[in-house]
C-alpha positions as CSV (number, residue, x, y, z in Angstrom):
1,M,94.8,127.0,17.5
2,T,96.5,129.5,19.7
3,E,96.0,133.2,19.2
4,A,98.7,135.6,18.3
5,R,100.6,136.9,21.2
6,T,102.4,139.9,22.3
7,V,103.4,140.8,25.8
8,V,104.0,144.6,27.3
9,I,105.8,145.3,30.0
10,L,106.2,148.5,31.8
11,A,109.2,148.8,33.3
12,A,109.8,152.5,32.6
13,G,109.3,154.8,36.0
14,E,111.5,156.4,37.9
15,G,110.7,154.9,41.2
16,K,111.6,157.5,43.1
17,R,111.4,156.2,46.5
18,M,113.8,153.7,46.0
19,K,116.1,156.6,46.4
20,S,118.6,154.9,44.0
21,A,120.8,155.6,41.1
22,L,120.1,151.7,40.2
23,S,116.5,151.4,38.5
24,K,114.2,150.1,40.4
25,M,113.3,147.5,37.9
26,L,117.3,145.8,38.4
27,H,117.6,145.8,42.1
28,P,118.5,141.9,43.0
29,L,115.2,139.6,44.5
30,L,116.8,136.0,45.1
31,G,118.4,135.3,41.9
32,R,117.1,137.3,39.9
33,T,116.2,141.1,38.6
34,V,112.6,142.9,40.1
35,V,112.0,142.8,36.3
36,G,114.0,139.5,35.3
37,H,111.3,138.1,37.7
38,V,108.3,139.5,35.6
39,L,109.8,138.7,32.4
40,Q,110.4,135.0,33.3
41,A,106.7,135.0,34.4
42,A,105.8,136.5,31.0
43,A,107.6,133.5,29.0
44,A,104.9,131.5,30.3
45,V,102.8,132.6,27.4
46,D,104.6,131.6,24.8
47,A,104.5,135.3,23.3
48,E,105.9,136.3,19.6
49,R,107.4,139.2,21.0
50,T,108.1,140.6,24.3
51,L,108.0,144.3,24.4
52,V,109.5,145.7,27.5
53,V,109.2,149.8,28.2
54,V,111.9,151.7,29.2
55,G,112.5,155.3,30.4
56,H,114.2,156.4,33.4
57,A,117.8,154.6,33.3
58,A,116.6,153.5,30.4
59,D,120.7,152.6,28.9
60,Q,120.7,150.5,32.2
61,V,117.5,148.5,31.6
62,E,118.0,147.8,27.9
63,A,121.8,146.7,29.0
64,H,120.4,144.4,31.4
65,L,117.6,142.6,28.7
66,A,120.5,142.2,26.4
67,E,122.0,139.8,28.5
68,V,119.1,138.0,30.3
69,A,116.3,138.2,27.7
70,P,118.0,139.2,24.3
71,E,114.6,138.3,22.6
72,A,112.7,141.0,24.1
73,T,112.6,144.5,22.4
74,A,113.1,147.9,24.4
75,V,110.6,150.4,23.6
76,L,111.7,153.7,24.7
77,Q,108.9,156.2,26.5
78,A,111.6,159.2,26.3
79,E,108.7,161.1,28.2
80,Q,106.5,159.4,30.7
81,H,102.8,160.1,29.9
82,G,101.0,157.5,31.5
83,T,100.5,154.0,31.4
84,G,97.9,154.3,28.6
85,H,100.7,156.3,26.8
86,A,103.7,153.6,27.9
87,V,100.9,150.8,26.0
88,R,100.2,152.9,23.1
89,I,104.1,153.7,22.4
90,A,104.9,149.8,22.6
91,L,102.0,148.6,20.1
92,D,103.2,151.4,17.7
93,A,106.6,149.7,17.5
94,V,105.0,146.9,16.1
95,P,101.8,147.6,13.5
96,D,101.3,144.5,12.6
97,A,100.5,142.5,16.1
98,T,96.8,141.2,16.2
99,G,95.6,138.3,18.9
100,T,95.9,138.4,22.1
101,V,97.9,142.1,24.3
102,V,99.2,140.8,27.7
103,V,100.5,143.9,30.0
104,L,102.3,143.2,32.9
105,N,103.8,145.8,35.6
106,G,107.1,145.3,35.6
107,D,107.7,145.5,39.7
108,V,105.8,142.9,40.7
109,P,108.2,139.9,41.0
110,L,106.2,137.2,42.5
111,L,104.6,137.1,40.0
112,R,104.1,133.4,38.6
113,G,104.3,132.1,34.9
114,E,101.1,130.0,35.9
115,T,99.2,132.7,36.7
116,V,99.8,135.0,33.7
117,E,98.6,131.4,31.5
118,A,95.4,131.4,33.8
119,L,95.1,134.6,32.9
120,V,95.5,134.2,28.9
121,A,93.8,131.0,28.8
122,A,90.5,132.7,30.1
123,H,90.4,135.8,28.4
124,E,91.1,133.8,24.8
125,S,88.4,131.3,25.7
126,A,85.7,134.0,26.6
127,G,86.5,136.2,23.8
128,T,86.4,139.3,25.5
129,A,87.7,142.6,24.4
130,A,89.8,142.8,28.0
131,T,90.4,140.9,31.1
132,V,92.3,142.1,34.4
133,L,93.7,140.5,37.0
134,T,92.2,141.2,40.1
135,A,92.7,140.1,44.0
136,E,91.4,139.8,47.0
137,I,93.2,141.6,50.2
138,A,92.6,142.3,53.6
139,D,93.7,146.1,53.4
140,P,93.0,147.4,49.9
141,T,93.4,151.3,51.4
142,G,95.7,152.9,48.4
143,L,94.4,150.7,45.2
144,G,92.1,150.8,42.8
145,R,88.8,149.0,43.3
146,I,86.9,146.6,41.1
147,I,83.3,147.5,40.6
148,R,81.4,144.6,38.8
149,D,78.2,145.0,36.7
150,E,75.0,142.6,37.4
151,T,76.7,140.1,35.4
152,G,79.9,139.8,37.1
153,G,81.7,141.7,34.8
154,L,84.1,144.8,34.5
155,E,82.0,148.1,35.2
156,R,84.9,150.5,36.2
157,I,87.9,150.7,38.4
158,V,87.8,153.3,41.0
159,E,91.0,155.1,42.4
160,E,90.9,155.5,46.3
161,R,90.7,159.0,45.9
162,D,87.4,159.0,43.9
163,A,85.8,156.3,45.9
164,S,82.9,156.2,47.8
165,P,82.7,155.0,51.4
166,A,81.1,151.8,50.3
167,E,83.3,151.6,47.2
168,K,86.4,152.1,49.5
169,A,84.9,148.7,51.5
170,I,85.0,146.6,48.6
171,R,88.4,144.3,49.1
172,E,88.8,143.4,45.4
173,I,91.4,145.2,43.5
174,N,93.2,146.3,40.2
175,A,96.7,144.6,40.1
176,G,97.9,146.2,37.0
177,I,97.6,143.0,35.2
178,Y,95.5,142.4,31.6
179,A,94.9,140.5,28.2
180,F,93.6,142.6,25.6
181,D,92.5,141.9,22.3
182,A,95.3,143.8,20.2
183,R,92.7,145.2,17.6
184,L,89.5,146.8,20.4
185,L,93.0,148.1,22.1
186,R,94.5,150.0,19.9
187,A,91.2,151.9,19.2
188,A,90.6,152.5,22.7
189,L,94.1,154.2,23.3
190,A,93.4,156.2,20.4
191,K,91.0,157.8,22.4
192,L,92.8,158.2,25.7
193,T,93.3,161.8,26.8
194,S,95.4,163.4,29.8
195,D,92.6,165.4,31.3
196,N,92.6,164.4,34.6
197,D,94.5,165.4,38.3
198,Q,97.6,164.1,37.0
199,G,97.9,164.9,33.5
200,E,98.1,161.3,32.0
201,E,96.9,158.8,30.1
202,Y,95.6,156.0,32.2
203,L,95.5,152.7,30.8
204,T,92.2,151.7,33.3
205,D,90.5,154.2,31.3
206,V,90.7,151.6,28.5
207,L,88.7,149.1,30.4
208,G,86.2,152.0,31.1
209,L,85.6,153.1,27.6
210,L,85.6,149.1,26.4
211,A,82.5,148.7,28.8
212,A,80.7,152.0,27.8
213,A,80.9,150.5,24.0
214,G,79.1,147.6,25.1
215,E,82.5,145.1,24.7
216,P,82.4,142.7,27.1
217,V,85.2,143.0,30.1
218,A,86.1,140.0,32.3
219,V,87.6,139.5,36.0
220,H,89.9,136.9,36.6
221,V,90.8,136.6,40.5
222,A,94.5,135.9,40.9
223,A,95.0,132.1,43.2
224,D,97.4,133.9,46.0
225,A,97.1,137.9,46.1
226,Q,100.8,138.1,46.9
227,E,101.6,137.6,43.6
228,T,100.1,141.3,42.6
229,L,102.4,143.0,45.0
230,G,104.4,145.3,44.0
231,C,107.3,147.0,45.5
232,N,107.7,151.4,45.6
233,D,110.8,151.4,48.4
234,R,113.5,149.1,49.9
235,V,111.1,148.4,52.8
236,E,108.3,146.7,50.3
237,L,111.3,145.2,48.1
238,A,112.6,143.3,51.5
239,G,109.0,142.3,52.6
240,L,108.5,140.3,48.6
241,R,112.5,139.1,49.2
242,A,111.1,137.3,52.1
243,R,107.6,136.4,50.7
244,L,109.7,135.0,47.6
245,R,112.7,133.2,50.4
246,D,109.2,131.8,52.1
247,R,107.6,130.5,48.8
248,V,111.1,128.9,47.7
249,N,111.4,127.2,50.9
250,A,108.1,125.9,50.8
251,D,108.7,124.4,47.3
252,L,112.2,122.9,48.3
253,M,110.9,120.9,51.4
254,R,107.5,119.8,49.6
255,S,110.0,118.1,47.0
256,G,112.1,116.4,49.6
257,V,114.7,118.4,50.8
258,T,114.9,119.4,54.5
259,I,115.4,122.8,55.6
260,L,116.4,123.1,59.4
261,D,115.8,126.7,59.2
262,P,113.5,128.4,56.7
263,A,113.7,131.9,58.4
264,T,117.6,131.8,58.0
265,T,117.9,130.2,54.5
266,W,118.0,132.6,51.6
267,I,117.6,130.2,48.3
268,D,117.7,131.8,44.6
269,V,115.2,130.7,42.2
270,T,117.9,130.1,39.8
271,A,119.5,127.4,42.3
272,T,118.6,123.9,42.4
273,V,118.4,121.4,45.9
274,E,117.6,117.6,45.2
275,R,116.0,115.7,47.1
276,D,117.7,114.9,51.1
277,A,119.7,117.0,51.0
278,V,120.2,119.3,54.4
279,I,120.5,122.9,54.7
280,D,121.2,124.1,58.0
281,Q,120.8,127.7,59.2
282,N,122.0,130.8,58.0
283,T,122.5,129.4,54.9
284,Q,122.8,131.4,51.0
285,L,122.7,129.5,47.6
286,R,123.1,132.0,44.9
287,G,122.7,131.7,41.4
288,A,123.6,128.5,39.3
289,T,124.2,126.5,42.8
290,R,123.5,123.2,42.8
291,V,123.1,120.3,45.9
292,G,122.8,117.3,45.5
293,P,121.0,114.5,47.1
294,G,122.0,113.6,50.4
295,A,124.3,116.6,50.7
296,V,124.8,118.5,53.9
297,V,125.2,122.2,53.5
298,G,125.6,124.7,56.3
299,P,125.1,126.5,59.0
300,D,126.5,129.7,58.2
301,T,127.8,129.3,54.7
302,T,126.9,130.8,51.4
303,L,127.5,129.1,48.0
304,I,128.0,131.0,44.6
305,D,127.5,129.3,41.1
306,T,128.7,126.3,43.5
307,V,128.0,122.6,42.8
308,V,127.8,120.2,45.3
309,E,127.6,116.6,44.9
310,A,125.8,113.8,46.8
311,G,126.5,113.0,50.2
312,A,129.5,116.3,50.4
313,T,129.4,118.5,53.5
314,V,130.0,122.2,53.7
315,L,130.3,123.4,56.8
316,R,130.6,127.2,57.9
317,A,132.5,127.7,54.5
318,H,131.9,130.4,51.7
319,A,132.7,129.0,48.1
320,V,132.6,130.9,44.6
321,Q,132.4,129.1,41.2
322,A,133.5,125.9,42.9
323,E,132.6,122.2,42.4
324,V,132.7,119.7,45.4
325,G,132.8,116.4,44.1
326,P,130.9,113.3,45.9
327,G,131.2,113.1,49.6
328,A,133.9,115.2,50.2
329,S,133.9,117.8,53.2
330,V,134.5,121.8,53.2
331,G,135.5,123.3,56.7
332,P,134.8,125.3,59.0
333,Y,135.5,128.3,57.7
334,A,137.3,127.2,54.5
335,Y,137.2,129.7,51.0
336,L,136.9,128.1,47.8
337,R,137.4,130.6,45.1
338,P,136.6,130.1,41.9
339,G,138.2,127.3,39.6
340,S,138.4,124.9,42.9
341,R,137.5,121.6,42.2
342,L,137.5,118.8,45.0
343,G,137.1,115.2,43.9
344,A,135.5,112.3,45.7
345,K,136.0,112.0,49.4
346,S,138.4,114.9,49.5
347,K,139.1,117.4,52.3
348,I,139.6,121.0,52.8
349,G,139.4,122.0,56.8
350,T,139.7,124.5,59.0
351,F,140.9,127.7,57.4
352,V,141.9,126.3,54.3
353,E,141.4,128.9,51.4
354,T,141.8,126.8,47.6
355,K,141.9,129.1,43.9
356,N,141.9,127.4,40.7
357,S,143.1,124.0,42.5
358,E,142.0,120.8,41.5
359,I,142.4,118.4,44.9
360,G,142.1,114.6,43.6
361,T,139.8,111.7,44.9
362,G,140.7,111.5,48.4
363,S,143.3,113.9,48.7
364,K,143.6,116.2,52.2
365,V,144.2,119.7,53.2
366,P,143.7,119.5,56.8
367,H,144.5,122.9,58.6
368,L,145.4,126.6,58.0
369,S,146.9,126.6,54.3
370,Y,146.7,128.2,51.3
371,V,146.2,126.4,47.9
372,G,146.5,128.4,44.7
373,D,147.2,127.1,40.9
374,A,147.8,124.0,41.8
375,T,146.9,120.1,41.2
376,I,146.9,117.5,43.7
377,G,146.3,114.0,42.9
378,E,145.0,111.6,44.5
379,H,145.1,110.2,48.7
380,S,147.9,113.1,49.3
381,N,148.0,114.6,52.4
382,I,149.3,118.3,53.0
383,G,150.6,119.6,56.2
384,A,149.4,122.3,58.5
385,A,150.4,125.8,57.6
386,S,151.7,124.7,53.7
387,V,151.5,127.9,50.9
388,F,151.6,127.5,47.6
389,V,153.6,130.3,46.1
390,N,152.2,130.7,42.8
391,Y,153.0,134.7,42.3
392,D,155.8,135.7,41.5
393,G,155.0,139.4,41.0
394,V,154.5,139.2,37.2
395,K,152.6,135.8,36.8
396,K,150.8,133.0,38.1
397,H,152.6,129.5,38.3
398,R,151.3,126.1,39.3
399,T,152.3,123.3,41.8
400,V,151.6,119.8,40.9
401,I,151.6,117.2,44.2
402,G,151.1,114.0,42.9
403,S,149.6,111.1,44.2
404,H,150.3,109.5,47.8
405,A,152.4,112.2,48.9
406,R,152.8,113.4,52.3
407,T,154.2,117.0,52.7
408,G,154.9,118.3,56.5
409,S,153.9,121.3,58.0
410,D,155.0,124.6,57.3
411,N,155.8,124.0,53.6
412,M,156.1,126.7,51.2
413,F,155.7,125.2,47.6
414,V,157.8,128.1,45.0
415,A,156.0,127.4,41.7
416,P,156.5,126.2,38.9
417,V,157.0,123.1,40.6
418,E,156.4,119.6,41.5
419,V,156.2,116.7,43.7
420,G,156.3,113.2,42.5
421,D,154.2,110.3,43.8
422,G,154.3,109.0,47.0
423,A,156.8,111.7,48.2
424,Y,157.5,113.0,51.5
425,T,158.7,116.7,52.3
426,G,159.8,117.5,56.0
427,A,158.4,119.8,58.5
428,G,159.3,123.6,57.5
429,T,160.8,122.9,54.0
430,V,160.9,125.1,51.2
431,V,160.5,123.5,48.0
432,R,161.9,125.1,45.0
433,R,163.3,122.0,42.9
434,D,161.1,119.2,41.7
435,V,161.3,115.7,44.0
436,P,161.0,113.1,42.3
437,P,158.8,110.3,43.3
438,G,159.2,108.6,46.5
439,A,162.2,111.5,47.4
440,L,162.5,112.8,50.8
441,S,162.7,116.6,50.4
442,V,164.0,118.6,53.4
443,S,165.4,122.1,53.4
444,G,167.8,124.3,55.9
445,G,170.5,123.5,58.4
446,Q,170.9,121.6,61.7
447,Q,169.1,123.2,64.4
448,R,171.0,125.2,66.4
449,I,170.7,126.7,70.6
450,F,172.3,129.8,72.0
451,E,171.9,129.3,75.5
452,G,171.5,132.8,77.6
453,W,171.0,134.7,74.3
454,V,167.9,136.3,75.4
455,E,169.4,137.3,78.9
456,S,172.2,138.7,77.2
457,R,170.6,140.5,74.5
458,R,167.7,141.6,75.8
459,P,168.2,142.7,79.2
460,G,165.5,144.3,81.3
461,T,162.8,143.0,78.9
462,A,159.6,140.7,80.3
463,A,161.5,138.0,78.4
464,A,164.8,138.0,79.8
465,E,163.0,138.4,83.8
466,A,160.9,135.1,83.1
467,A,164.3,133.2,81.3
468,R,165.9,134.2,84.8
469,Q,162.8,132.6,87.0
470,A,162.7,129.8,85.1
471,R,166.6,128.8,85.3
472,D,166.3,129.5,89.0
473,Q,163.5,127.1,89.4
474,L,165.1,124.6,87.4
475,H,168.1,124.8,89.7
476,V,165.6,124.2,92.3
477,T,164.1,121.5,91.5
478,E,167.5,119.9,90.3
479,D,169.7,120.8,93.6
480,G,167.0,120.7,95.6
481,H,168.3,124.4,97.1
482,A,168.4,127.5,96.1
483,A,170.7,127.9,92.8
484,A,174.2,129.6,93.9
485,D,174.7,131.5,90.5
486,A,175.3,134.8,90.4
487,P,172.8,137.0,88.9
488,G,173.0,137.4,85.7
489,D,175.1,134.5,84.7
490,T,174.0,132.5,81.9
491,S,176.3,129.5,81.8
492,S,174.2,126.1,82.3
493,E,175.0,122.7,83.8
């Protein structure tokens, strides 16, 4: 039978070295905040309750918890008097808590759920008073060292400033992650004092109190020391972000995804990439983005909360809350705004922007166009440099293009308007009225040419001189000798 469990996440610190108006806990890291990653890891132990101790920027952190982990309870540490004080306040909020109490630092975003699970399993199976997670690292400078007793259990934790030369040589460090027996933890917390250099109640002192009382305190070594790394400033945060990028990319490549340049590919932990997809260099997949099997994304592409179905290609594009259908093609240099939905084998080409629009199966918008608030049927073609004029200054309106339609280049569709199935529109047409199925729509009068207008109306300009020289050269070509026209003559033969 599984013991009762309570998780306490310490997230009250100010994080001064971040030099930010935003709480350190809320800085983003590949799809989640710093504390969001810790909450995800904590979920693995299936606790009865999760308590998050907040303090600095409490309103920010509480609002974030309500959004991403509404089941968690925020506990306010109005004045920060140390980690022991924080845990005591948290347990005071749940006086009926029994079983195992898991304490996690809120700034260790690389922590995996399976590591927390293994810590708790080791603690509960051994029946110890406490179990501390440790790690072996190459350079332990500045970190608390683990001093073991003759049985291999924890004797004490010594901080760097208090360590002897021999103790400083120890490479096993305290990760700041613990599992406690709830009853024994409460009793030890009541004995803590703030009689130390910092004037704070240290949670690490609980371990010494338990050991001194003869209670067994075990050590559990993390399989991957990287998981225990915290972040105190933006440099360290950037380092953790890069490590997480490498972890995500490695997991995806081992699952059958091709990532051509892992160093420039940033994929959120919340994104999904399926087998045989190819991700090219300088690509970001953010939020709830999903890339289907065999799809090709990149290079130089950012997808946010976007779905790319099987076999589709997205090249040098930016998409937000869009859907790209199976076998569809996007880019290069396309922008899919929210609500863009591309059907199977459709095409959005170079310098095309779409928004709140449905592009039917096999339809194409190949060049230099804006498609906003529109529905385009199947197997239609939209000519280059077309604009769907959706806004009248007050409201947005919708344009509907039928199936198998062919619209000319440089068209303006002034919404609300509809072009029927199989209809055509001429180049340069401004479509203000509905076009019936199978009809041809054109606008504007017959082309008119005014010979000599530039030289007559813009004398002395570079354009006028270029026109004169071209006309003279034309006459030489036609007559085989220099033109006899008088300077400024604008007649034509």
